[in-house]
C-alpha positions in Angstrom: 0.0 0.0 0.0 1.4 3.4 -0.9 1.4 6.2 1.6 0.1 9.6 0.4 0.2 12.9 2.2 -0.8 16.4 1.9 -1.1 19.3 4.3 -4.6 20.7 4.6 -5.4 24.3 5.5 -9.1 24.2 6.2 -11.5 27.0 5.0 -14.9 27.1 6.7 -16.8 29.0 4.0 -17.7 27.6 0.6 -16.2 30.4 -1.4 -13.9 29.3 -4.2 -10.2 29.2 -3.5 -8.3 31.8 -5.4 -6.6 30.3 -8.4 -2.9 30.4 -8.8 -0.4 30.4 -11.7 0.1 27.0 -13.2 3.0 25.0 -11.7 3.2 27.2 -8.6 2.9 25.7 -5.2 -0.6 27.1 -4.8 -2.5 24.8 -7.1 -6.0 24.5 -5.4 -7.7 25.3 -8.7 -5.9 22.5 -10.4 -7.3 20.1 -7.8 -10.8 21.5 -7.6 -11.7 22.5 -11.1 -9.6 20.3 -13.5 -10.4 17.1 -15.3 -8.0 14.2 -15.6 -5.8 14.3 -18.6 -5.1 10.6 -18.5 -7.6 8.1 -17.2 -4.7 5.7 -16.2 -3.8 7.9 -13.3 -5.8 8.9 -10.1 -5.2 11.9 -7.9 -3.2 10.8 -4.9 -1.6 7.9 -6.7 2.0 7.2 -6.2 3.8 6.9 -9.6 7.4 6.2 -10.7 9.1 7.9 -13.6 12.4 9.1 -15.0 13.6 12.7 -15.0 13.5 13.9 -18.6 14.3 17.6 -18.1 16.0 19.6 -15.4 16.5 23.3 -14.7 15.9 26.0 -12.2 12.1 25.6 -12.5 9.8 22.7 -12.4 10.9 19.3 -13.7 9.6 17.1 -16.6 9.1 13.5 -15.7 8.7 10.7 -18.2 6.1 8.2 -16.9 6.5 5.8 -19.9 4.1 5.1 -22.7 4.6 8.6 -24.2 3.2 10.1 -21.0 5.0 13.0 -19.2 4.2 14.9 -16.1 5.4 18.0 -14.3 7.1 17.7 -10.9 6.6 20.8 -8.8 10.0 22.2 -7.7 8.4 23.6 -4.6 7.4 20.1 -3.4 11.1 18.9 -3.1 13.7 19.7 -0.5 16.1 22.5 -1.5 19.0 20.2 -0.9 17.7 17.5 -3.2 19.3 17.4 -6.6 18.2 15.6 -9.8 19.9 14.2 -12.8 18.7 13.3 -16.3 17.6 9.6 -16.3 17.2 9.5 -12.6 14.3 7.4 -11.3 11.9 9.0 -8.8 8.6 8.5 -7.1 6.0 11.2 -6.7 2.2 11.7 -6.1 -0.3 12.7 -8.7 -1.9 15.9 -7.3 -3.9 17.2 -10.3 -4.3 17.6 -14.0 -4.3 20.8 -16.2 -4.0 21.6 -19.9 -3.4 17.9 -20.7 -0.5 17.7 -18.2 -0.2 15.6 -15.1 0.9 17.5 -12.0 3.2 15.7 -9.6 4.3 16.6 -6.1 6.8 15.0 -3.7 4.9 16.4 -0.6 1.3 16.7 -1.7 1.1 20.2 -0.3 -2.0 22.1 -1.2 -4.9 24.4 0.0 -8.3 22.8 -0.4 -11.8 23.2 1.0 -12.2 21.4 4.3 -14.9 18.9 3.7 -13.7 18.1 0.2 -10.1 17.5 1.3 -11.1 15.6 4.4 -13.1 13.1 2.4 -10.5 12.7 -0.2 -7.8 12.2 2.4 -9.9 9.5 4.1 -10.9 7.5 1.0 -7.6 7.8 -0.7 -5.6 7.0 2.4 -3.8 10.4 2.2 -1.9 11.5 5.3 -2.7 14.9 6.8 -0.7 17.2 9.0 -2.1 18.1 12.4 -1.0 19.8 15.6 -1.4 18.2 19.0 -3.5 20.7 21.0 -3.9 18.9 24.3 -4.3 15.6 26.0 -7.7 14.3 27.1 -9.2 11.1 28.5 -7.8 8.3 26.5 -5.9 10.4 23.9 -5.1 13.8 22.2 -7.1 16.5 20.4 -5.5 17.2 17.0 -5.9 20.5 15.2 -6.1 20.0 11.5 -6.8 23.4 10.0 -9.9 24.6 11.8 -11.1 21.0 12.5 -10.4 19.0 15.6 -9.8 15.3 15.4 -9.2 12.7 18.1 -6.1 10.4 18.3 -6.1 7.6 20.9 -3.1 7.6 23.1 -2.0 4.2 21.8 -2.0 5.6 18.2 0.1 8.7 18.7 3.4 6.8 18.3 4.8 3.4 17.4 6.2 3.1 21.0 4.6 3.0 24.4 3.7 6.5 25.5 4.7 7.1 29.1 4.7 11.0 29.0 1.8 12.5 27.0 3.1 16.0 27.6 6.1 15.5 25.3 3.6 15.5 22.3 1.7 18.6 23.1 2.3 21.5 20.7 4.1 19.4 18.1 3.0 18.8 14.5 2.8 15.4 13.0 1.4 13.5 10.0 -1.7 11.3 10.6 -3.9 8.9 8.7 -7.6 9.3 9.1 -9.0 6.0 10.4 -12.6 7.0 11.0 -14.5 9.8 9.3 -17.9 11.4 9.6 -18.7 15.1 9.5 -18.9 15.1 13.4 -16.3 12.4 14.2 -12.8 12.4 13.0 -10.3 9.8 14.3 -6.7 9.8 13.2 -3.7 7.6 13.8 0.0 8.4 13.6 1.0 4.8 14.5 -0.8 3.4 11.4 1.1 5.8 9.2 4.4 5.0 10.8 3.9 1.3 10.4 2.8 1.6 6.8 5.8 3.6 5.9 8.0 1.2 7.8 6.5 -1.7 5.8 7.1 0.1 2.5 10.8 0.5 3.3 11.3 -3.2 4.3 11.8 -4.6 0.7 14.5 -2.0 0.1 16.2 -2.8 3.4 16.0 -6.6 2.7 17.7 -6.0 -0.7 20.4 -3.8 0.9 21.4 -6.3 3.6 22.1 -9.0 0.9 25.3 -7.2 0.2 25.8 -5.1 3.3 24.2 -6.2 6.6 25.4 -3.1 8.5 23.1 -0.1 8.9 23.1 3.1 11.0 20.3 4.1 13.4 19.4 6.1 16.5 18.4 4.6 19.8 14.8 5.6 20.6 14.0 3.4 23.6 15.7 1.3 26.3 13.9 -1.7 27.8 14.9 -4.4 30.3 15.2 -6.8 27.4 16.9 -4.6 24.8 17.1 -1.4 22.9 14.8 0.0 20.1 16.6 1.6 17.2 15.2 3.7 14.4 16.8 2.8 11.1 15.4 5.9 9.3 11.8 4.6 9.3 11.7 1.0 10.2 12.3 0.2 13.9 14.6 -2.6 14.9 15.4 -4.2 18.2 18.7 -5.1 19.8 18.2 -7.9 22.3 20.2 -7.4 25.5 22.4 -10.4 24.6 23.4 -8.5 21.4 24.2 -5.2 23.0 27.7 -6.1 24.1 30.0 -9.1 24.3 30.1 -8.8 28.1 27.2 -9.7 30.5 24.7 -6.8 31.1 21.9 -6.3 33.6 20.3 -3.5 31.5 21.1 -1.9 28.1 21.6 1.5 29.8 25.0 0.3 31.0 26.1 0.7 27.4 23.5 2.8 25.5 21.4 5.9 26.1 18.4 7.3 24.1 19.6 9.5 21.3 22.8 7.5 20.6 23.8 7.0 17.0 24.8 3.4 16.5 26.0 1.1 13.7 24.3 -2.2 13.9 24.2 -5.5 12.0 20.8 -6.7 10.8 20.5 -10.3 11.9 17.0 -11.0 10.6 13.8 -9.4 9.1 10.4 -11.0 9.7 8.2 -9.3 7.2 4.4 -9.1 7.9 1.8 -6.8 9.1 4.2 -5.8 11.9 7.7 -6.3 10.6 10.3 -7.4 13.1 13.9 -6.5 12.6 16.5 -8.1 14.8 19.8 -6.2 15.3 23.1 -6.7 16.9 25.4 -4.0 18.2 28.2 -6.3 19.4 28.5 -8.1 16.0 29.0 -4.7 14.4 32.2 -4.3 16.4 35.4 -6.4 17.1 35.0 -9.6 18.9 37.3 -9.5 21.9 37.9 -13.2 21.7 39.7 -12.7 18.4 42.4 -10.8 20.4 42.2 -12.6 23.7 45.8 -13.7 23.8 47.1 -10.2 23.2 45.1 -8.9 26.2 45.6 -11.8 28.7 48.7 -13.8 29.4 49.0 -17.2 31.2 49.9 -17.1 34.9 49.5 -13.3 35.0 47.2 -11.6 37.5 44.4 -9.2 36.4 41.7 -7.3 38.3 38.1 -8.4 37.5 34.5 -8.1 38.6 32.4 -11.1 39.8 29.3 -11.2 37.5 27.7 -14.5 38.5 27.8 -17.3 41.1 27.1 -20.9 40.5 27.4 -24.0 42.6 30.5 -25.0 40.7 32.3 -21.6 40.7 32.2 -17.9 40.0 32.3 -16.0 36.7 34.5 -13.0 36.5 34.7 -10.3 33.8 38.2 -9.3 33.1 37.6 -7.1 30.1 34.4 -6.2 28.2 33.3 -9.4 26.6 36.1 -11.5 28.2 34.8 -13.6 31.2 36.6 -16.4 33.0 35.5 -19.0 35.5 37.0 -19.6 39.0 36.2 -23.2 39.8 35.2 -23.7 43.4 38.4 -25.8 43.9 40.5 -22.8 42.8 39.0 -20.3 45.3 41.0 -21.2 48.4 43.6 -23.6 49.7 41.0 -24.5 52.3 37.8 -26.4 51.4 35.0 -24.2 49.9 31.5 -25.7 49.7 30.0 -22.8 47.7 31.5 -19.6 46.1 29.1 -17.5 48.2 31.2 -18.3 51.2 34.0 -16.0 50.0 32.6 -14.0 47.0 29.6 -11.9 46.1 28.3 -10.6 42.8 29.8 -7.2 42.0 32.9 -7.8 44.0 36.2 -6.5 42.6 38.9 -9.1 42.9 42.4 -10.0 41.5 42.7 -13.3 39.8 45.4 -15.3 38.0 44.9 -16.7 34.5 45.4 -20.5 34.6 44.3 -21.5 31.1 42.9 -19.9 27.9 40.8 -21.9 25.4 40.1 -19.5 22.6 38.4 -22.1 20.5 35.7 -22.9 23.0 35.9 -19.4 24.5 36.8 -20.4 28.0 39.2 -18.8 30.5 40.1 -20.7 33.6 41.0 -18.5 36.6 42.3 -19.1 40.1 42.3 -17.1 43.3 45.0 -19.2 44.9 48.4 -17.6 45.4 51.2 -20.0 44.6 53.5 -18.3 47.2 51.0 -18.9 50.0 50.4 -22.6 49.2 50.1 -24.3 52.6 51.3 -27.7 51.2 54.5 -26.1 49.9 56.4 -27.1 53.2 54.2 -30.0 54.1 57.0 -32.7 53.5 59.3 -31.2 56.0 56.5 -30.4 58.6 54.3 -33.5 58.4 56.9 -36.3 58.3 55.7 -39.8 58.8 55.7 -40.6 62.4 55.5 -37.0 63.6 52.7 -36.1 66.0 50.4 -33.1 65.8 47.5 -31.6 67.6 44.5 -31.3 65.2 40.9 -30.1 65.2 38.1 -32.4 64.1 36.6 -30.8 61.0 34.0 -33.5 60.3 33.1 -37.0 61.3 32.0 -39.4 58.5 30.9 -43.1 58.4 34.4 -44.2 57.5 36.5 -41.9 59.7 37.2 -38.2 60.6 38.8 -35.4 58.9 41.3 -33.6 61.0 42.8 -30.1 60.4 46.4 -29.9 61.6 47.4 -26.6 60.0 46.3 -23.7 57.8 44.2 -25.6 55.2 46.0 -28.8 55.8 43.5 -31.6 56.5 44.1 -35.3 56.9 42.1 -38.4 57.5 41.9 -40.9 60.3 39.9 -44.1 59.8 37.0 -45.1 61.9 38.8 -48.3 63.0 41.5 -46.2 64.7 39.0 -44.1 66.5 37.1 -47.2 67.8 40.3 -48.9 68.8 41.3 -45.8 70.8 38.0 -44.7 72.3 35.7 -47.7 71.9 32.0 -47.1 71.2 32.2 -43.6 72.7 34.5 -42.4 69.8 31.8 -39.8 68.8 32.4 -38.0 72.1 36.1 -37.7 71.4 36.0 -37.3 67.6 33.2 -35.0 66.8 33.6 -31.3 65.7 35.1 -29.2 67.2 37.0 -31.6 69.4 40.8 -31.7 69.2 42.9 -34.8 68.8 46.5 -35.9 69.1 47.3 -37.6 65.8 50.4 -39.3 64.2 51.2 -39.0 60.5 51.1 -42.4 58.8 51.0 -41.3 55.2 51.7 -38.2 53.0 51.2 -37.8 49.3 52.1 -34.3 48.1 50.9 -34.8 44.5 47.4 -35.7 45.5 47.6 -33.6 48.7 46.5 -36.5 50.9 47.5 -36.9 54.5 46.6 -39.9 56.6 46.7 -40.2 60.4 46.6 -42.8 63.2 46.0 -42.6 66.8 49.4 -42.7 68.6 50.0 -46.1 70.2 47.2 -47.8 68.2 48.2 -50.5 65.7 47.0 -50.7 62.2 44.4 -53.3 61.0 42.9 -54.7 57.8 39.8 -52.5 58.4 42.1 -49.5 58.7 43.6 -50.4 55.4 40.2 -50.5 53.7 39.3 -47.1 55.1 42.6 -45.6 54.0 42.2 -47.0 50.5 38.8 -45.5 50.2 40.1 -42.1 51.4 43.1 -42.2 49.1 41.0 -42.9 46.0 38.6 -40.0 46.8 38.7 -36.8 44.8 41.8 -37.8 42.8 43.6 -35.2 40.8 44.9 -35.6 37.3 47.2 -38.5 36.9 50.8 -37.6 37.6 53.8 -39.3 39.2 53.1 -39.3 42.9 55.7 -38.3 45.5 54.5 -40.1 48.6 56.1 -41.3 51.8 55.0 -43.6 54.5 53.8 -47.1 55.2 50.6 -46.6 53.1 52.4 -46.0 49.7 51.4 -49.5 48.6 47.8 -48.7 49.7 47.8 -45.6 47.4 49.0 -47.7 44.5 46.4 -50.3 45.1 43.6 -47.6 45.3 44.9 -46.0 42.1 45.1 -49.3 40.3 41.6 -50.2 41.4 40.2 -46.8 40.3 41.7 -47.2 36.8 40.1 -50.6 36.2 
């Protein structure tokens, strides 16, 4: 459907409008008193032609089939230029002396009722000024006539502040007409114009998917962008490479942006999906120039999960601290030591640019409590420890800063009998003797001083040693349970 528009200056009386010289911008007489020169064209029709003659005055347009027309110079913008052979589109506004008169803007002075009826039946747009807001909409002044525009029809977006429209002039389509009831819609006009521009946009993005626009609205789920008529939407996930809570973190209304058109769904209400981040440089393409392995960087915690915390190092570059890399001591959940929004310093442990993954650690190698464990926790040495937890197969005893070892249940029962819970429940302290140390897997096993080992102890030790194994490497272990570790590892690998 073509969109046609003209500006109406209403006259209340029925006196004839003063005639004007042919080809001037005052051509009411041409519209009111003439007869069509060509039955193939209707007043208000949008036609296409080729510029056949240029000059300082009006232009001659070849409409094909040996039919020519006059394009009124006053109806085009001063900055608009024309060349011979250039294709143009214009509206038929009248006929005179066998000529067809064209206009780019359909500006004219016409009798009120005559123009109104023509605008309504021909789907011509009219200019009107928003006078004031009333219940449910606005009063629109069109010449000396007052029309009603529902608040939902004043714009293509949701109207939260009606005052911003008062006193402004817009173009409207007349959607309902009777001598005493005029209803207009600006939204209908905007959507029709948008729909007419969609084919050209679809053709353009076949060769160049990047377009420019202006941000008109920010919503929780994304940003609305005016592309010079059609409206597109940037989903929040396509605003930036980094994680956002709201588009306002990156954009503001009025921003001029260059975006990539991802998809166009044509229809009664065309939907255009846009991406701002894909119109820029992907930070992952240069990740290794910004981040180096084993180097430390400041970052912001963006999200917590049961298995770890996500940290943004640079816009679009986010890494994961696994829960096992948060502290040398045991951490059950990241929330025990971190919170969303916290600024922390992390070390880059690994970069996988193919799968877009960065592994981070909070652990400081210099403060590793296991670094001197071999000299401190020699087999046979005794230490005072605090019971961290009591399990069905034994107890975990903390003997130093983040150094935790295991003592089997059989040892506790041998030392304390059936009352072992009284002596080995948190936060009781126990005297323990080191019976096994494996630095590679960071496993430390204890026995109760003076209590011998048994077969049941061996089984409990093997179960402990096979728990939470690290990646297979050559183990550096000492103590009488080295064979048990080997047996447990062999069993685990079967």
